[in-house]
C-alpha positions, 0 to 999 in steps of 0.5 A: 085353158087347156084346150087349143082353141082360139077364143075371144070376147068383147066388153064395153063400158061408158067412160063419159065425164060428168059436165062438171069436169073441165072439158078438153085443153085446147090452148086457144079455148075460152070455155072451161065446162062443157056445154053439152054431149054430143057423143057418149065415150067408151073404153072397149075391151077385146079378150083373145086367148089361145090355149097357153096365153091370154092378153087383153086389149083396152081402147079408150076414147080420151086424149092422154093418159099418163104411164101411172094411170095406164099402168093402174088400168093394166093392173085391174085389168090384168088381176081380172083375167088373172094374167101379167100386166104385159098381156094388157095393151092400153091405148087411146083414140087421142080424142081432143074433145073429151076430158083433158088430161088429168095433169093439165087443169090450169083453169082450177075449175073442176079438179074434183070432178077430174080427179074422180074421173081418172081414178075411176078408170081402172075399175071401169075398164076392169068391169069392161074386161070382165065382160069380155072374159065371160063373153070369151067364145070360140072363134076365127080371124081374118084381116084386109086392107084399104086406103082413105085419103081423107087425112092430110099432113098437117105441117103446113107453111103458113103465108108468112112462112111461119110453120103451123099445124093445119094443112100441107096438101103436098105433105106424105100422109099413110092412108091404110086403113087396116081391119082386123075381124073377128067371128065366132066358129059358129059365124056370128060377128064378135067384133073387129079392130079398126085401124087408121092414121089422123089427129082426133081433132076435128073439133076444136077450141070452139067446141064446146061438147063432148064427143068422141070426135071422128073415130067416134063416127068411124066406129058408129059405121062399122058397128051399124054395118057389122052388128059388132062392136069395134076397137080403135087403133090410131097410128102414127099421127104426130104429123097428121090431121083432119083437113081444111074443115078441123079445129072448128065445132061442125058436128055435121062435117065431123059426121062426114070425115069419120063416116067416109073412114068408116065407109072404107073400114065396113068395105074391108070388114065385109071383104074378109072370108072367114075362114079363109078362102081362095078361088078357082073356076069350077066350070062353065054352065050354059044358060043362054050365055055361057056362066063361068062359075067359081069355087071357094077352096078353103085356105089351110091356116096355123092355128092362130096365136096371142102373145104379148111383149113389152120392150123397153126402147132408149131415146135420146133426149133433148136439153131441158129448161131447169124446174125452177126456171119451168116452173117461174113461168107457169107461176107468171102465166098462170097468175096473169091469166087469173087476173085477166078472168078476174077483171072480166078481159075480152076473149080474146085476151084469155085465149091468148093467155091460155096458150101461153099458161098450156105451153108453160105446163107442157115445159114443166112437165118436161123439166120435171121429166127429163131435166138432167137426163141425156136419154130416157126409156118408152116401152114398145108394147107387141101384142100379137092377134093370130097374123096381126101384131099390134105395135105401140109406144107411149109418143107421138111418132109421125107417119113416116116412121109408121110407115118405115116400121110396117114395112119392114115388119116380118109379120103378114100385118103390123099396124104401128103408132102411139098413144100405147101405155102413157103419153111421152110427146112427139117424135118429129122425123130428122127432115122437118126439125129445121122447119120447127112448128109445134110438134118439133118445138114440144118435143122432148126428144133429140133429133135422132130420136125417131131414127133410133126409134124406127130402128129398135122397134123393127129389131123388136118385131124381128125378135118377137118373130123368131121367137115362133120361128125358133 
């Protein structure tokens, strides 16, 4: 990497799980294994370099990776690319219609297939990274913004007054669609990164097929129009969902929702001039009607820089249940669920018991990770590709936090979201705590955690920018 030319390349691998592995992870689902595959799942890797630094952006269309699993992928990719692990971004779309998290198989079916699947991911993603490495070519980058109002705030107050995960038509969303376009200097497209904020929960408990959910359809639309692969970047979607048609199994409606976001993303992509230009009036040409002709003036831009950093943020924790008590709840819930299934109980009873078992396992996970602690560190990963910075944390922040961080960032374009490098749970904003509900009830964090996260993330971005200015 002695020449100071920005280069980029993309590789992709299929990561569709076998049908012998458990499907999804909904507490209300009564099936265990999938009935079919509606769409394949992919791991896509973008490798970029600027002559001094090289970095990799890895995106997987699955629901959750633990920190250890994400680190195993980072280690494999870093080795293949001869870079440090903190120069590897590993993020997920948070797709709920693929395999369940590796630790969440309370059905006790297909465990060997699930273990084999997650164990294989590092080598599979490494292969995609090697493909990207050998595809590296001199490139240019551009970006643009649009808006889509498909998403809804999902913190609904039901008719009974209970806070549920549904449709809050008056709640805030983050409508931004950020598109990053990468072309070769020869003018041929290399790929893009498409960013939007909405939970991939369009397909719900009744869905029995493997799917990449709406981000996969967004990707399909963008790729069919641009002719180049797209990576997806999830936003701060802790309190954002797909609207009233969600949580079901309507694939036609899914294609509509994902297609709407994809059409806006493609529109933004096509509006980006590479290399960048501005337009000014040139002359009037007489042609029956007087025609105003404008000319393109090249815009001078700094060579695209590639930089990556890991910043550890200390977030305050709420008090957790003791491990013994949490284990006792799991044992009781699991036994009840197993007994119901063995007796051929109605689906409604199995569904209710599955929900209790899932919640008990989630509580146990939090207890094992955080019991006796008052704070924990979460990783904020920063990746700069030219004028755009991707800032991602391990948790699930709310959209207000995302908008706050993006608005305060010193970079021309910043995308902030969760689902990067691992999973640490929801980070609700203080204004939502009194309403309770799923995102608040299952969060391990204290009431001021979102405030701390926003402050520390903004400070990290400012420090990141000052490294260049200095």
